[in-house]
N, CA, C and O atoms as CSV, one atom per row, in Angstrom:
chain,resi,resn,atom,element,x,y,z
A,1,MET,N,N,0.839,-1.181,0.000
A,1,MET,CA,C,0.000,0.000,0.000
A,1,MET,C,C,0.887,1.249,0.000
A,1,MET,O,O,1.871,1.309,0.738
A,2,THR,N,N,0.557,2.208,-0.794
A,2,THR,CA,C,1.317,3.443,-0.890
A,2,THR,C,C,0.819,4.443,0.148
A,2,THR,O,O,-0.384,4.661,0.297
A,3,HIS,N,N,1.765,5.042,0.858
A,3,HIS,CA,C,1.425,6.039,1.876
A,3,HIS,C,C,0.891,7.304,1.211
A,3,HIS,O,O,1.419,7.746,0.190
A,4,ARG,N,N,-0.148,7.877,1.788
A,4,ARG,CA,C,-0.703,9.153,1.313
A,4,ARG,C,C,-0.572,10.176,2.436
A,4,ARG,O,O,-0.979,9.927,3.571
A,5,ASN,N,N,-0.002,11.320,2.103
A,5,ASN,CA,C,0.158,12.377,3.106
A,5,ASN,C,C,-1.182,13.015,3.437
A,5,ASN,O,O,-1.995,13.287,2.554
A,6,ASP,N,N,-1.392,13.245,4.718
A,6,ASP,CA,C,-2.607,13.894,5.197
A,6,ASP,C,C,-2.336,15.390,5.352
A,6,ASP,O,O,-1.483,15.773,6.152
A,7,PRO,N,N,-3.041,16.242,4.608
A,7,PRO,CA,C,-2.801,17.686,4.711
A,7,PRO,C,C,-2.938,18.221,6.137
A,7,PRO,O,O,-2.169,19.094,6.538
A,8,GLU,N,N,-3.884,17.725,6.894
A,8,GLU,CA,C,-4.070,18.209,8.266
A,8,GLU,C,C,-2.863,17.856,9.137
A,8,GLU,O,O,-2.447,18.655,9.977
A,9,THR,N,N,-2.309,16.674,8.940
A,9,THR,CA,C,-1.106,16.289,9.683
A,9,THR,C,C,0.050,17.219,9.341
A,9,THR,O,O,0.760,17.683,10.233
A,10,MET,N,N,0.240,17.491,8.058
A,10,MET,CA,C,1.322,18.397,7.651
A,10,MET,C,C,1.113,19.782,8.252
A,10,MET,O,O,2.054,20.382,8.771
A,11,ARG,N,N,-0.106,20.289,8.185
A,11,ARG,CA,C,-0.399,21.611,8.738
A,11,ARG,C,C,-0.091,21.652,10.229
A,11,ARG,O,O,0.536,22.594,10.713
A,12,ARG,N,N,-0.530,20.635,10.951
A,12,ARG,CA,C,-0.310,20.589,12.404
A,12,ARG,C,C,1.178,20.522,12.736
A,12,ARG,O,O,1.646,21.238,13.621
A,13,LEU,N,N,1.922,19.672,12.040
A,13,LEU,CA,C,3.354,19.550,12.314
A,13,LEU,C,C,4.095,20.852,12.032
A,13,LEU,O,O,4.998,21.234,12.776
A,14,LEU,N,N,3.711,21.527,10.959
A,14,LEU,CA,C,4.401,22.756,10.568
A,14,LEU,C,C,3.972,23.974,11.383
A,14,LEU,O,O,4.728,24.940,11.487
A,15,SER,N,N,2.788,23.942,11.953
A,15,SER,CA,C,2.289,25.121,12.671
A,15,SER,C,C,2.435,25.017,14.187
A,15,SER,O,O,2.135,25.976,14.898
A,16,THR,N,N,2.884,23.885,14.687
A,16,THR,CA,C,3.064,23.695,16.122
A,16,THR,C,C,4.554,23.688,16.437
A,16,THR,O,O,5.257,22.761,16.032
A,17,PRO,N,N,5.054,24.695,17.148
A,17,PRO,CA,C,6.482,24.697,17.470
A,17,PRO,C,C,6.873,23.409,18.184
A,17,PRO,O,O,6.166,22.936,19.073
A,18,GLY,N,N,7.995,22.859,17.786
A,18,GLY,CA,C,8.432,21.606,18.368
A,18,GLY,C,C,9.912,21.382,18.161
A,18,GLY,O,O,10.618,22.212,17.589
A,19,ARG,N,N,10.357,20.249,18.636
A,19,ARG,CA,C,11.767,19.854,18.543
A,19,ARG,C,C,11.920,18.924,17.342
A,19,ARG,O,O,11.419,17.799,17.347
A,20,TRP,N,N,12.617,19.405,16.316
A,20,TRP,CA,C,12.821,18.651,15.079
A,20,TRP,C,C,14.256,18.137,15.022
A,20,TRP,O,O,15.195,18.932,14.969
A,21,ALA,N,N,14.435,16.824,15.032
A,21,ALA,CA,C,15.742,16.222,14.784
A,21,ALA,C,C,15.890,16.118,13.273
A,21,ALA,O,O,15.082,15.468,12.609
A,22,VAL,N,N,16.914,16.752,12.732
A,22,VAL,CA,C,17.122,16.749,11.286
A,22,VAL,C,C,18.270,15.793,10.994
A,22,VAL,O,O,19.441,16.130,11.166
A,23,VAL,N,N,17.907,14.585,10.546
A,23,VAL,CA,C,18.889,13.538,10.283
A,23,VAL,C,C,19.514,13.790,8.914
A,23,VAL,O,O,18.825,13.843,7.895
A,24,GLY,N,N,20.834,13.943,8.920
A,24,GLY,CA,C,21.556,14.289,7.704
A,24,GLY,C,C,21.988,15.743,7.687
A,24,GLY,O,O,22.661,16.177,6.753
A,25,LEU,N,N,21.609,16.503,8.708
A,25,LEU,CA,C,22.012,17.909,8.805
A,25,LEU,C,C,23.420,17.988,9.384
A,25,LEU,O,O,23.693,17.480,10.471
A,26,SER,N,N,24.299,18.632,8.637
A,26,SER,CA,C,25.665,18.853,9.102
A,26,SER,C,C,26.042,20.291,8.779
A,26,SER,O,O,25.211,21.087,8.343
A,27,GLY,N,N,27.301,20.603,9.001
A,27,GLY,CA,C,27.781,21.948,8.722
A,27,GLY,C,C,28.111,22.193,7.263
A,27,GLY,O,O,28.634,23.257,6.934
A,28,ASN,N,N,27.830,21.254,6.380
A,28,ASN,CA,C,28.154,21.398,4.961
A,28,ASN,C,C,27.164,22.357,4.298
A,28,ASN,O,O,25.999,22.005,4.111
A,29,PRO,N,N,27.610,23.567,3.939
A,29,PRO,CA,C,26.692,24.558,3.365
A,29,PRO,C,C,26.257,24.237,1.934
A,29,PRO,O,O,25.365,24.892,1.396
A,30,HIS,N,N,26.883,23.232,1.318
A,30,HIS,CA,C,26.546,22.877,-0.061
A,30,HIS,C,C,25.396,21.874,-0.143
A,30,HIS,O,O,24.972,21.501,-1.237
A,31,ARG,N,N,24.906,21.449,0.983
A,31,ARG,CA,C,23.761,20.531,1.021
A,31,ARG,C,C,22.476,21.323,1.231
A,31,ARG,O,O,22.511,22.474,1.667
A,32,VAL,N,N,21.353,20.703,0.922
A,32,VAL,CA,C,20.063,21.387,1.028
A,32,VAL,C,C,19.545,21.438,2.473
A,32,VAL,O,O,18.797,22.350,2.825
A,33,ALA,N,N,19.932,20.479,3.300
A,33,ALA,CA,C,19.393,20.390,4.658
A,33,ALA,C,C,19.584,21.664,5.488
A,33,ALA,O,O,18.648,22.059,6.182
A,34,PRO,N,N,20.749,22.328,5.453
A,34,PRO,CA,C,20.884,23.531,6.287
A,34,PRO,C,C,19.874,24.627,5.960
A,34,PRO,O,O,19.366,25.282,6.869
A,35,GLY,N,N,19.578,24.834,4.692
A,35,GLY,CA,C,18.612,25.869,4.320
A,35,GLY,C,C,17.209,25.549,4.796
A,35,GLY,O,O,16.483,26.429,5.258
A,36,ILE,N,N,16.833,24.287,4.681
A,36,ILE,CA,C,15.492,23.886,5.114
A,36,ILE,C,C,15.396,23.928,6.639
A,36,ILE,O,O,14.393,24.381,7.192
A,37,ALA,N,N,16.443,23.453,7.315
A,37,ALA,CA,C,16.443,23.509,8.779
A,37,ALA,C,C,16.399,24.954,9.271
A,37,ALA,O,O,15.724,25.256,10.255
A,38,ALA,N,N,17.112,25.843,8.591
A,38,ALA,CA,C,17.082,27.261,8.975
A,38,ALA,C,C,15.684,27.839,8.800
A,38,ALA,O,O,15.239,28.634,9.628
A,39,MET,N,N,14.987,27.454,7.739
A,39,MET,CA,C,13.610,27.917,7.539
A,39,MET,C,C,12.708,27.403,8.664
A,39,MET,O,O,11.890,28.153,9.197
A,40,LEU,N,N,12.857,26.133,9.019
A,40,LEU,CA,C,12.052,25.576,10.107
A,40,LEU,C,C,12.278,26.358,11.399
A,40,LEU,O,O,11.333,26.645,12.135
A,41,ARG,N,N,13.519,26.695,11.662
A,41,ARG,CA,C,13.864,27.435,12.882
A,41,ARG,C,C,13.429,28.896,12.803
A,41,ARG,O,O,12.736,29.395,13.689
A,42,ASP,N,N,13.840,29.572,11.738
A,42,ASP,CA,C,13.668,31.023,11.665
A,42,ASP,C,C,12.244,31.451,11.325
A,42,ASP,O,O,11.759,32.456,11.845
A,43,ARG,N,N,11.582,30.709,10.471
A,43,ARG,CA,C,10.240,31.101,10.043
A,43,ARG,C,C,9.137,30.414,10.839
A,43,ARG,O,O,8.088,31.005,11.096
A,44,LEU,N,N,9.377,29.164,11.226
A,44,LEU,CA,C,8.312,28.406,11.886
A,44,LEU,C,C,8.548,28.208,13.385
A,44,LEU,O,O,7.681,27.672,14.076
A,45,GLY,N,N,9.700,28.629,13.893
A,45,GLY,CA,C,9.951,28.569,15.333
A,45,GLY,C,C,10.310,27.210,15.887
A,45,GLY,O,O,10.148,26.969,17.083
A,46,MET,N,N,10.796,26.310,15.039
A,46,MET,CA,C,11.154,24.976,15.501
A,46,MET,C,C,12.532,24.975,16.156
A,46,MET,O,O,13.422,25.729,15.763
A,47,GLU,N,N,12.692,24.123,17.152
A,47,GLU,CA,C,14.013,23.854,17.711
A,47,GLU,C,C,14.665,22.816,16.801
A,47,GLU,O,O,14.063,21.780,16.517
A,48,ILE,N,N,15.876,23.079,16.345
A,48,ILE,CA,C,16.555,22.187,15.411
A,48,ILE,C,C,17.640,21.403,16.137
A,48,ILE,O,O,18.448,21.972,16.871
A,49,VAL,N,N,17.648,20.083,15.921
A,49,VAL,CA,C,18.621,19.187,16.527
A,49,VAL,C,C,19.332,18.440,15.396
A,49,VAL,O,O,18.748,17.531,14.806
A,50,PRO,N,N,20.583,18.805,15.082
A,50,PRO,CA,C,21.310,18.114,14.018
A,50,PRO,C,C,21.685,16.686,14.424
A,50,PRO,O,O,22.179,16.452,15.527
A,51,VAL,N,N,21.444,15.741,13.519
A,51,VAL,CA,C,21.844,14.350,13.731
A,51,VAL,C,C,22.579,13.903,12.474
A,51,VAL,O,O,22.030,13.945,11.372
A,52,ASN,N,N,23.824,13.475,12.652
A,52,ASN,CA,C,24.631,13.008,11.527
A,52,ASN,C,C,25.695,12.054,12.049
A,52,ASN,O,O,25.997,12.067,13.243
A,53,PRO,N,N,26.273,11.224,11.177
A,53,PRO,CA,C,27.200,10.183,11.641
A,53,PRO,C,C,28.395,10.689,12.444
A,53,PRO,O,O,28.921,9.961,13.286
A,54,ARG,N,N,28.828,11.908,12.202
A,54,ARG,CA,C,29.981,12.451,12.926
A,54,ARG,C,C,29.588,13.244,14.171
A,54,ARG,O,O,30.451,13.655,14.947
A,55,GLY,N,N,28.308,13.457,14.359
A,55,GLY,CA,C,27.858,14.268,15.485
A,55,GLY,C,C,28.242,15.728,15.329
A,55,GLY,O,O,28.433,16.433,16.319
A,56,GLU,N,N,28.356,16.189,14.077
A,56,GLU,CA,C,28.755,17.571,13.788
A,56,GLU,C,C,27.678,18.567,14.176
A,56,GLU,O,O,26.485,18.319,14.005
A,57,ALA,N,N,28.121,19.685,14.696
A,57,ALA,CA,C,27.213,20.801,14.958
A,57,ALA,C,C,26.770,21.410,13.632
A,57,ALA,O,O,27.464,21.300,12.621
A,58,ALA,N,N,25.618,22.046,13.651
A,58,ALA,CA,C,25.113,22.745,12.460
A,58,ALA,C,C,24.186,23.856,12.917
A,58,ALA,O,O,23.467,23.708,13.905
A,59,LEU,N,N,24.202,24.956,12.205
A,59,LEU,CA,C,23.348,26.110,12.505
A,59,LEU,C,C,23.508,26.577,13.951
A,59,LEU,O,O,22.563,27.071,14.566
A,60,GLY,N,N,24.712,26.414,14.479
A,60,GLY,CA,C,24.978,26.843,15.844
A,60,GLY,C,C,24.440,25.912,16.917
A,60,GLY,O,O,24.475,26.240,18.103
A,61,GLU,N,N,23.943,24.752,16.505
A,61,GLU,CA,C,23.380,23.783,17.457
A,61,GLU,C,C,24.309,22.577,17.563
A,61,GLU,O,O,24.883,22.154,16.559
A,62,PRO,N,N,24.466,22.018,18.759
A,62,PRO,CA,C,25.313,20.834,18.895
A,62,PRO,C,C,24.725,19.654,18.135
A,62,PRO,O,O,23.510,19.461,18.100
A,63,GLY,N,N,25.609,18.868,17.529
A,63,GLY,CA,C,25.163,17.708,16.770
A,63,GLY,C,C,25.179,16.443,17.605
A,63,GLY,O,O,25.791,16.386,18.672
A,64,HIS,N,N,24.499,15.440,17.100
A,64,HIS,CA,C,24.414,14.138,17.759
A,64,HIS,C,C,24.590,13.057,16.706
A,64,HIS,O,O,24.217,13.242,15.547
A,65,ARG,N,N,25.157,11.932,17.109
A,65,ARG,CA,C,25.379,10.826,16.172
A,65,ARG,C,C,24.109,10.014,15.908
A,65,ARG,O,O,23.927,9.478,14.815
A,66,THR,N,N,23.241,9.925,16.903
A,66,THR,CA,C,22.027,9.113,16.772
A,66,THR,C,C,20.829,9.845,17.368
A,66,THR,O,O,20.979,10.809,18.120
A,67,LEU,N,N,19.652,9.372,17.020
A,67,LEU,CA,C,18.436,9.925,17.620
A,67,LEU,C,C,18.385,9.630,19.117
A,67,LEU,O,O,17.889,10.443,19.897
A,68,ALA,N,N,18.895,8.473,19.513
A,68,ALA,CA,C,18.934,8.146,20.942
A,68,ALA,C,C,19.805,9.150,21.690
A,68,ALA,O,O,19.443,9.598,22.778
A,69,ASP,N,N,20.958,9.508,21.106
A,69,ASP,CA,C,21.831,10.512,21.729
A,69,ASP,C,C,21.118,11.858,21.832
A,69,ASP,O,O,21.194,12.529,22.861
A,70,ALA,N,N,20.431,12.247,20.771
A,70,ALA,CA,C,19.719,13.534,20.753
A,70,ALA,C,C,18.621,13.562,21.807
A,70,ALA,O,O,18.423,14.575,22.478
A,71,THR,N,N,17.913,12.459,21.949
A,71,THR,CA,C,16.841,12.371,22.943
A,71,THR,C,C,17.418,12.414,24.355
A,71,THR,O,O,16.887,13.103,25.227
A,72,ALA,N,N,18.506,11.677,24.577
A,72,ALA,CA,C,19.134,11.656,25.899
A,72,ALA,C,C,19.660,13.037,26.281
A,72,ALA,O,O,19.615,13.421,27.449
A,73,ALA,N,N,20.156,13.778,25.299
A,73,ALA,CA,C,20.753,15.086,25.571
A,73,ALA,C,C,19.722,16.188,25.793
A,73,ALA,O,O,19.969,17.120,26.559
A,74,GLY,N,N,18.567,16.091,25.128
A,74,GLY,CA,C,17.649,17.226,25.192
A,74,GLY,C,C,16.185,16.903,25.346
A,74,GLY,O,O,15.348,17.806,25.313
A,75,GLY,N,N,15.855,15.645,25.514
A,75,GLY,CA,C,14.457,15.285,25.685
A,75,GLY,C,C,13.809,14.795,24.411
A,75,GLY,O,O,14.477,14.619,23.393
A,76,PRO,N,N,12.508,14.575,24.466
A,76,PRO,CA,C,11.783,13.959,23.355
A,76,PRO,C,C,11.874,14.759,22.053
A,76,PRO,O,O,11.976,15.986,22.048
A,77,ILE,N,N,11.834,14.019,20.970
A,77,ILE,CA,C,11.833,14.590,19.624
A,77,ILE,C,C,10.390,14.589,19.125
A,77,ILE,O,O,9.710,13.564,19.173
A,78,ASP,N,N,9.934,15.732,18.651
A,78,ASP,CA,C,8.583,15.803,18.091
A,78,ASP,C,C,8.535,15.277,16.666
A,78,ASP,O,O,7.645,14.503,16.315
A,79,VAL,N,N,9.500,15.700,15.835
A,79,VAL,CA,C,9.527,15.298,14.428
A,79,VAL,C,C,10.954,14.921,14.054
A,79,VAL,O,O,11.900,15.638,14.379
A,80,VAL,N,N,11.100,13.789,13.368
A,80,VAL,CA,C,12.381,13.387,12.791
A,80,VAL,C,C,12.299,13.670,11.303
A,80,VAL,O,O,11.550,13.016,10.577
A,81,ASP,N,N,13.075,14.649,10.850
A,81,ASP,CA,C,13.103,15.084,9.451
A,81,ASP,C,C,14.276,14.375,8.781
A,81,ASP,O,O,15.428,14.576,9.167
A,82,CYS,N,N,13.985,13.547,7.777
A,82,CYS,CA,C,14.976,12.630,7.214
A,82,CYS,C,C,15.545,13.097,5.883
A,82,CYS,O,O,14.854,13.095,4.864
A,83,PHE,N,N,16.810,13.498,5.902
A,83,PHE,CA,C,17.567,13.832,4.698
A,83,PHE,C,C,18.550,12.705,4.428
A,83,PHE,O,O,19.762,12.919,4.411
A,84,VAL,N,N,18.029,11.514,4.218
A,84,VAL,CA,C,18.867,10.360,3.913
A,84,VAL,C,C,18.282,9.646,2.706
A,84,VAL,O,O,17.119,9.848,2.355
A,85,ASN,N,N,19.086,8.822,2.084
A,85,ASN,CA,C,18.667,8.061,0.918
A,85,ASN,C,C,17.534,7.102,1.277
A,85,ASN,O,O,17.477,6.583,2.391
A,86,SER,N,N,16.643,6.876,0.330
A,86,SER,CA,C,15.513,5.962,0.557
A,86,SER,C,C,15.971,4.588,1.023
A,86,SER,O,O,15.281,3.947,1.815
A,87,THR,N,N,17.131,4.119,0.542
A,87,THR,CA,C,17.605,2.795,0.937
A,87,THR,C,C,18.045,2.755,2.400
A,87,THR,O,O,18.141,1.675,2.982
A,88,ASN,N,N,18.312,3.910,2.998
A,88,ASN,CA,C,18.762,3.969,4.391
A,88,ASN,C,C,17.710,4.490,5.359
A,88,ASN,O,O,17.897,4.422,6.574
A,89,VAL,N,N,16.608,5.008,4.833
A,89,VAL,CA,C,15.658,5.687,5.715
A,89,VAL,C,C,14.908,4.726,6.635
A,89,VAL,O,O,14.452,5.136,7.702
A,90,GLY,N,N,14.771,3.470,6.250
A,90,GLY,CA,C,14.086,2.509,7.111
A,90,GLY,C,C,14.736,2.397,8.480
A,90,GLY,O,O,14.044,2.324,9.495
A,91,ALA,N,N,16.066,2.384,8.511
A,91,ALA,CA,C,16.785,2.308,9.785
A,91,ALA,C,C,16.553,3.568,10.614
A,91,ALA,O,O,16.430,3.490,11.836
A,92,VAL,N,N,16.492,4.721,9.964
A,92,VAL,CA,C,16.232,5.974,10.679
A,92,VAL,C,C,14.818,5.961,11.259
A,92,VAL,O,O,14.608,6.377,12.399
A,93,VAL,N,N,13.857,5.486,10.482
A,93,VAL,CA,C,12.479,5.401,10.967
A,93,VAL,C,C,12.406,4.464,12.172
A,93,VAL,O,O,11.715,4.760,13.147
A,94,ASP,N,N,13.113,3.339,12.110
A,94,ASP,CA,C,13.119,2.420,13.248
A,94,ASP,C,C,13.723,3.083,14.486
A,94,ASP,O,O,13.236,2.876,15.598
A,95,GLN,N,N,14.779,3.877,14.303
A,95,GLN,CA,C,15.366,4.617,15.425
A,95,GLN,C,C,14.378,5.648,15.976
A,95,GLN,O,O,14.303,5.857,17.187
A,96,ALA,N,N,13.622,6.288,15.083
A,96,ALA,CA,C,12.620,7.269,15.518
A,96,ALA,C,C,11.546,6.598,16.369
A,96,ALA,O,O,11.119,7.141,17.388
A,97,ILE,N,N,11.120,5.423,15.944
A,97,ILE,CA,C,10.129,4.663,16.714
A,97,ILE,C,C,10.701,4.335,18.093
A,97,ILE,O,O,10.047,4.548,19.114
A,98,GLU,N,N,11.926,3.816,18.109
A,98,GLU,CA,C,12.571,3.427,19.363
A,98,GLU,C,C,12.786,4.623,20.289
A,98,GLU,O,O,12.679,4.495,21.508
A,99,ALA,N,N,13.087,5.781,19.709
A,99,ALA,CA,C,13.336,6.990,20.505
A,99,ALA,C,C,12.049,7.641,21.006
A,99,ALA,O,O,12.100,8.569,21.813
A,100,GLY,N,N,10.897,7.162,20.535
A,100,GLY,CA,C,9.628,7.727,20.983
A,100,GLY,C,C,9.252,9.026,20.302
A,100,GLY,O,O,8.506,9.829,20.863
A,101,ALA,N,N,9.762,9.243,19.091
A,101,ALA,CA,C,9.422,10.464,18.350
A,101,ALA,C,C,7.929,10.492,18.041
A,101,ALA,O,O,7.263,9.457,18.014
A,102,GLY,N,N,7.425,11.693,17.812
A,102,GLY,CA,C,6.010,11.843,17.505
A,102,GLY,C,C,5.680,11.694,16.035
A,102,GLY,O,O,4.556,11.341,15.678
A,103,ALA,N,N,6.670,11.966,15.167
A,103,ALA,CA,C,6.418,11.937,13.727
A,103,ALA,C,C,7.726,11.745,12.978
A,103,ALA,O,O,8.807,12.029,13.494
A,104,VAL,N,N,7.606,11.257,11.751
A,104,VAL,CA,C,8.734,11.230,10.822
A,104,VAL,C,C,8.318,11.956,9.561
A,104,VAL,O,O,7.200,11.800,9.069
A,105,TRP,N,N,9.246,12.758,9.044
A,105,TRP,CA,C,9.015,13.498,7.798
A,105,TRP,C,C,10.118,13.078,6.843
A,105,TRP,O,O,11.282,13.423,7.048
A,106,LEU,N,N,9.762,12.336,5.800
A,106,LEU,CA,C,10.722,11.896,4.798
A,106,LEU,C,C,10.734,12.921,3.675
A,106,LEU,O,O,9.710,13.182,3.044
A,107,GLN,N,N,11.900,13.493,3.435
A,107,GLN,CA,C,12.029,14.602,2.504
A,107,GLN,C,C,11.695,14.214,1.064
A,107,GLN,O,O,11.548,13.038,0.732
A,108,LEU,N,N,11.581,15.227,0.235
A,108,LEU,CA,C,11.275,15.065,-1.184
A,108,LEU,C,C,12.231,14.050,-1.803
A,108,LEU,O,O,13.449,14.192,-1.697
A,109,GLY,N,N,11.682,13.038,-2.443
A,109,GLY,CA,C,12.481,11.998,-3.072
A,109,GLY,C,C,12.807,10.830,-2.163
A,109,GLY,O,O,13.363,9.832,-2.621
A,110,VAL,N,N,12.474,10.933,-0.884
A,110,VAL,CA,C,12.740,9.852,0.068
A,110,VAL,C,C,11.438,9.087,0.282
A,110,VAL,O,O,10.472,9.611,0.836
A,111,VAL,N,N,11.438,7.830,-0.172
A,111,VAL,CA,C,10.222,7.016,-0.145
A,111,VAL,C,C,10.554,5.626,0.387
A,111,VAL,O,O,11.485,4.979,-0.092
A,112,ASP,N,N,9.796,5.172,1.372
A,112,ASP,CA,C,9.892,3.812,1.885
A,112,ASP,C,C,8.540,3.476,2.506
A,112,ASP,O,O,8.286,3.776,3.673
A,113,ASP,N,N,7.679,2.849,1.710
A,113,ASP,CA,C,6.330,2.536,2.180
A,113,ASP,C,C,6.336,1.587,3.372
A,113,ASP,O,O,5.504,1.719,4.270
A,114,ALA,N,N,7.267,0.629,3.391
A,114,ALA,CA,C,7.324,-0.308,4.513
A,114,ALA,C,C,7.696,0.427,5.807
A,114,ALA,O,O,7.111,0.165,6.858
A,115,ALA,N,N,8.654,1.334,5.731
A,115,ALA,CA,C,9.039,2.113,6.914
A,115,ALA,C,C,7.891,3.007,7.363
A,115,ALA,O,O,7.639,3.146,8.560
A,116,ALA,N,N,7.194,3.614,6.404
A,116,ALA,CA,C,6.036,4.453,6.740
A,116,ALA,C,C,4.971,3.626,7.451
A,116,ALA,O,O,4.358,4.091,8.412
A,117,ALA,N,N,4.751,2.406,6.980
A,117,ALA,CA,C,3.759,1.530,7.609
A,117,ALA,C,C,4.178,1.166,9.031
A,117,ALA,O,O,3.339,1.134,9.931
A,118,ARG,N,N,5.469,0.890,9.244
A,118,ARG,CA,C,5.951,0.580,10.601
A,118,ARG,C,C,5.756,1.772,11.528
A,118,ARG,O,O,5.325,1.615,12.671
A,119,ALA,N,N,6.072,2.957,11.034
A,119,ALA,CA,C,5.913,4.159,11.858
A,119,ALA,C,C,4.448,4.394,12.201
A,119,ALA,O,O,4.112,4.689,13.348
A,120,THR,N,N,3.588,4.264,11.218
A,120,THR,CA,C,2.155,4.449,11.449
A,120,THR,C,C,1.639,3.434,12.466
A,120,THR,O,O,0.878,3.783,13.369
A,121,ALA,N,N,2.058,2.172,12.315
A,121,ALA,CA,C,1.629,1.126,13.243
A,121,ALA,C,C,2.108,1.407,14.667
A,121,ALA,O,O,1.460,1.012,15.636
A,122,ALA,N,N,3.246,2.090,14.786
A,122,ALA,CA,C,3.793,2.426,16.102
A,122,ALA,C,C,3.190,3.710,16.674
A,122,ALA,O,O,3.530,4.117,17.785
A,123,GLY,N,N,2.293,4.350,15.910
A,123,GLY,CA,C,1.610,5.540,16.404
A,123,GLY,C,C,2.229,6.865,16.006
A,123,GLY,O,O,1.800,7.913,16.488
A,124,LEU,N,N,3.233,6.843,15.133
A,124,LEU,CA,C,3.850,8.084,14.678
A,124,LEU,C,C,3.076,8.650,13.503
A,124,LEU,O,O,2.528,7.900,12.695
A,125,ASP,N,N,3.028,9.966,13.405
A,125,ASP,CA,C,2.544,10.607,12.190
A,125,ASP,C,C,3.629,10.469,11.137
A,125,ASP,O,O,4.818,10.479,11.457
A,126,VAL,N,N,3.218,10.341,9.873
A,126,VAL,CA,C,4.174,10.153,8.782
A,126,VAL,C,C,3.852,11.103,7.643
A,126,VAL,O,O,2.706,11.207,7.205
A,127,VAL,N,N,4.886,11.797,7.167
A,127,VAL,CA,C,4.824,12.586,5.940
A,127,VAL,C,C,5.971,12.078,5.077
A,127,VAL,O,O,7.085,11.890,5.566
A,128,MET,N,N,5.699,11.854,3.791
A,128,MET,CA,C,6.716,11.245,2.936
A,128,MET,C,C,6.758,11.908,1.566
A,128,MET,O,O,5.733,12.279,0.996
A,129,ASP,N,N,7.987,12.045,1.056
A,129,ASP,CA,C,8.241,12.504,-0.314
A,129,ASP,C,C,7.763,13.929,-0.565
A,129,ASP,O,O,7.222,14.234,-1.627
A,130,THR,N,N,7.966,14.795,0.418
A,130,THR,CA,C,7.703,16.221,0.232
A,130,THR,C,C,8.568,17.002,1.215
A,130,THR,O,O,9.229,16.419,2.074
A,131,CYS,N,N,8.557,18.304,1.082
A,131,CYS,CA,C,9.457,19.158,1.853
A,131,CYS,C,C,8.672,20.238,2.594
A,131,CYS,O,O,7.714,20.784,2.047
A,132,PRO,N,N,9.062,20.552,3.829
A,132,PRO,CA,C,8.385,21.629,4.549
A,132,PRO,C,C,8.403,22.961,3.809
A,132,PRO,O,O,7.457,23.741,3.918
A,133,VAL,N,N,9.466,23.229,3.059
A,133,VAL,CA,C,9.546,24.490,2.309
A,133,VAL,C,C,8.460,24.546,1.232
A,133,VAL,O,O,7.968,25.625,0.900
A,134,ILE,N,N,8.093,23.403,0.695
A,134,ILE,CA,C,7.021,23.329,-0.303
A,134,ILE,C,C,5.659,23.417,0.378
A,134,ILE,O,O,4.763,24.111,-0.103
A,135,GLU,N,N,5.509,22.718,1.487
A,135,GLU,CA,C,4.199,22.586,2.125
A,135,GLU,C,C,3.801,23.790,2.980
A,135,GLU,O,O,2.622,24.144,3.014
A,136,ALA,N,N,4.746,24.426,3.667
A,136,ALA,CA,C,4.397,25.531,4.574
A,136,ALA,C,C,3.586,26.629,3.894
A,136,ALA,O,O,2.584,27.062,4.463
A,137,PRO,N,N,3.966,27.103,2.707
A,137,PRO,CA,C,3.170,28.157,2.065
A,137,PRO,C,C,1.737,27.728,1.738
A,137,PRO,O,O,0.832,28.562,1.705
A,138,ARG,N,N,1.532,26.442,1.500
A,138,ARG,CA,C,0.175,25.949,1.224
A,138,ARG,C,C,-0.758,26.199,2.401
A,138,ARG,O,O,-1.973,26.313,2.234
A,139,PHE,N,N,-0.170,26.284,3.598
A,139,PHE,CA,C,-0.959,26.491,4.815
A,139,PHE,C,C,-0.825,27.914,5.342
A,139,PHE,O,O,-1.209,28.202,6.475
A,140,GLY,N,N,-0.285,28.790,4.523
A,140,GLY,CA,C,-0.125,30.183,4.921
A,140,GLY,C,C,0.941,30.398,5.975
A,140,GLY,O,O,0.894,31.380,6.717
A,141,LEU,N,N,1.893,29.499,6.048
A,141,LEU,CA,C,2.951,29.578,7.073
A,141,LEU,C,C,4.239,30.127,6.484
A,141,LEU,O,O,5.234,30.263,7.195
C-alpha cells in the first residue's frame, strides 16, 4: 500500500512549534538540509537538533550521532526530518520509533512505504516525499 500524506497532519506539524531532529544535517553549506532547517527554525519557530554520523554541529546547534543521543541530551523529539537516501531511511524510521518520536518526515524523493507503515503502526505521524519548504506556504505559514 502506498502512503498518502494527510494535509491536516502536515499543517499541524508545521504550525506547532516543536523539537525537530534533522537527520543528515551537518555543517556542509553545499547541502540542502541547512537551508530547510534554517527555515524551520527562523520562520516556523522549531528547535533544530542536528543528527549526523559524525555528530557535527550545524546552525549553531550541537550535533548528535544518533536519535537516541539527541533524545538523551535534550528530551523527546517531536519530528524526525529525514535527509537520507531511501535505501537507508528505514533504519532511521526504526530509530525514531525506538526513541519515541512523535512523527517522521521523509524529505522530497525519500520514499519507503514499509518504513512508513511501521511508523504508522507504532503511532507516529508520517509525511513522505515532500518538503516543509514546499508545504508551509500551502498552509499560509
